[in-house]
C-alpha positions in Angstrom: -102.2 42.0 0.1 -98.9 42.3 1.4 -96.1 44.5 -0.2 -92.5 45.1 0.5 -91.9 48.7 -0.4 -88.1 50.0 -0.5 -88.0 53.9 -0.2 -85.0 56.1 -0.5 -85.3 59.8 0.7 -83.7 62.1 -2.1 -84.4 65.5 -0.5 -82.2 68.0 -1.9 -79.0 68.5 0.3 -79.7 72.3 0.4 -83.0 72.0 1.9 -83.4 74.2 4.7 -83.1 72.8 8.3 -86.6 74.0 9.3 -88.3 72.4 6.4 -86.2 69.2 6.7 -87.4 68.9 10.4 -91.1 69.7 9.6 -91.0 67.1 7.0 -89.3 64.4 9.2 -91.8 65.3 11.8 -95.0 65.0 9.3 -93.6 61.8 7.9 -93.4 60.1 11.6 -96.9 61.5 12.3 -98.2 60.0 9.2 -96.2 56.6 9.8 -97.9 56.2 12.8 -101.4 56.8 11.3 -100.7 54.2 8.8 -99.5 51.7 11.5 -102.6 52.5 13.6 -104.8 51.9 10.6 -103.1 48.5 10.0 -101.2 49.5 6.8 -97.8 49.7 7.7 -97.0 46.6 9.6 -93.2 46.9 10.1 -90.2 49.4 9.0 -86.5 48.9 8.9 -83.7 51.4 8.1 -81.1 50.3 5.6 -77.6 50.8 7.3 -75.7 53.8 5.7 -78.4 55.1 3.4 -81.3 57.4 3.9 -83.6 54.7 3.2 -86.1 52.0 4.6 -87.7 48.7 4.0 -91.3 48.3 4.9 -93.9 45.6 5.0 -97.0 47.0 4.1 -100.7 45.6 3.8 -103.5 47.2 1.5 -106.6 46.1 -0.1 -104.9 46.6 -3.5 -102.2 48.2 -5.3 -104.2 51.2 -5.6 -105.0 51.4 -1.8 -101.2 51.0 -1.1 -100.6 53.9 -3.8 -102.8 56.1 -1.9 -101.0 55.3 1.5 -97.5 56.0 -0.2 -98.6 59.2 -1.6 -99.9 60.5 1.5 -96.3 60.7 3.1 -95.4 64.1 3.4 -92.0 63.0 1.7 -93.5 61.2 -1.3 -92.5 63.7 -4.0 -88.8 63.4 -2.7 -88.7 59.6 -2.4 -87.5 56.9 -5.1 -90.0 54.0 -4.2 -89.9 50.4 -5.3 -92.9 47.9 -4.4 -93.0 44.3 -4.4 -96.2 42.6 -4.2 -95.7 39.4 -1.8 -97.6 36.0 -2.2 -97.7 33.3 0.2 -95.1 30.6 -0.1 -96.6 27.1 -0.2 -94.5 26.2 2.8 -96.4 29.3 4.8 -99.8 27.8 4.1 -101.6 26.1 6.8 
């Protein structure tokens, strides 16, 4: 199943720089692992915001939830998920 996932980072502004950098590094590393596993397909930044839009593929919503909650920034993220279905014009 494919999912469109929108995230916004809500890490408090007073988070110490070293903690912020450690979380960013952990987030990058985990995202690369999800890419290698074929779960994270594409990732875009949202200009002007600390937000992303990603295309994920997972067996089911529970598997996607497990992938998202494995991200180090999870507890500071606002997440919106849309399940995607193939449009009839895309079927071959």
